N, C-alpha and C positions, 0 to 999 in steps of 0.2 A: 358553827352557827352561834354557840354560846358566847364565844369571844366577840363576835360581831355585835351581839346585843349588849354586851358589857361596854364595848367601845362606843356604841351609839348612846348609851345611857350616860357614860362619862363625858362624852362630847357635849351632850345636851346640858349637863350641869355646868360645864365651863362656858358654854354659850350664854347661859342665863347670867352667870357671874359677869362675864365680859359685857353683856348688854347693860346690866345694872350699873357697872362702873362707868361705862360710856355715857349713860344718862346723867349721872352725877357730874362727870367731866364736862358734858355738853351744857348743862344748865347752871353749874356753880363755878367750876374751876376755870374754864376758858373765859367767860365774861369777867370773872374776878381778876384773872391774870392780866387781861388786856386793860382793865380799868386801872390796875396797879401800874402797868407800864405807862399809861397816859399820865398818871400822877407823878411818876418818877422822872419821866422824860417828856416834858411839855412840847419839845420840838417834834416828837413823834406822836403826839396825841391825836392827830388827824387820822392815824392808822388804826385807832382803837376799833371802830365799828366795822371797817372792811376786814380786818384781821379776825375779829370775832365771827363775822358772817362766814368767811371762808373756812375757818377751822370747824365751826359747827356744821357746815355743809359736809366737810370731809368725814366727820364723825357720823353724820346721817347716812352717808354712803356705806360706811362700815356696818351700820345697823341694818341697812337693807341686805347686805351680804349675810349677816347673821340670821335674819329672818328667813331668807331664801335657803340657807344651809339647813336651818331647822326643818323647813318643809321637805327638803331633799332627804333628810334623815328619816322623816316620817315615811317617805316613799321607800326607802331602803328597808325600814322595819316591816313594812307591809309587802315587801317583795314586788314593788311596782316601780322601781327605779328605771327600768328599761321600758318606759311608756312615754307617750307624748306629753303627759302631765309634767314630767321632770324637765322637759326642755324649757318651759316657761320660767321655771325657777332658775335655771342656769342662765337664761337670757337676762333675768333680773340682776344676777351677779355681774354678767358682762356689762350691762348698761350702767350699773352703779360704779364699776371700775372705770368705765369710759368717761362718765361724768366727772369723777374725781380726777382723772387724768387731764381732762380739758382744763379744769380749774387749776390744777398743779402746773401745767405748762404756762398758763397765764401768769401765775404767781412767779414762776421761774423767770419768765421773760421780764416782768416788771422789776423784780429784785435784781436781775442781771444787769439791767440798764441803769439802775440807781445805786448799786452797791459800790462802796469804796474798798471793801475787803473781799477777796475771792472765796472766803470760807463758806458763807451762806449760799452763794450761787452754786458752788461745787456740791454742797449738801443737797440742794434742791435738784441739781442735775442727777445726782445719785438716786434720789427718791423717784425722779421722773423715769429713769431707766428701770428701776425696780418695779414701778407700777406698770410700765409698758410691758415688761416681761410677764408679770402676773396677768395682765389683760390678754396678751397673746396666748399664754398658756391656757387660760380659760376658754378662748376661742377654739383652740385645738382640742381641749377636753370636751367641749360641746360637740364638735364634729365626731369625736370618738363615741360619745353617748348616742348621737343620732344614728351612727352606723350600727352600734350594738342594739339599739331599739328596733331598727329595721330588720336586723338578723333575727332577733327574738320574735318579732311579729311574723316573719316568714316561717320560722320553725314552729310556732304555735299553729299556724295555718296548715302546715304539713301534718303535724301530729293530730 
């Protein structure tokens, strides 16, 4: 139990750091990068705002996952992870991954139809497969959590 509390505390520290870095990335780095890209490559300047919006949206999806994970850690800490309350946070993670996946597939298709070099479409395909695996894994984990929650509720009713 002591190890679990240390792991939760350490994970929370890293989640705060990650969230903070993502806020800086979302508000300063990404807009600045795409502004620089537009200045350096005027033929691609029309992509500045769509690329900024898409990447900021992806970072927002990661931030939703971080917040939901924080809430799940609170439930773990309070020994309430196997309750109905945890399912809504897992649902938030699944929906954030699904939203990011839909946008990623759209970007993959757009880039795939407009690319001269196969490198970027292959990278986007790899990312799409990775996000697909992550999303499906979360759906399976949600099903396992639901089963464990049902079993725990049944056990508590018996005891």
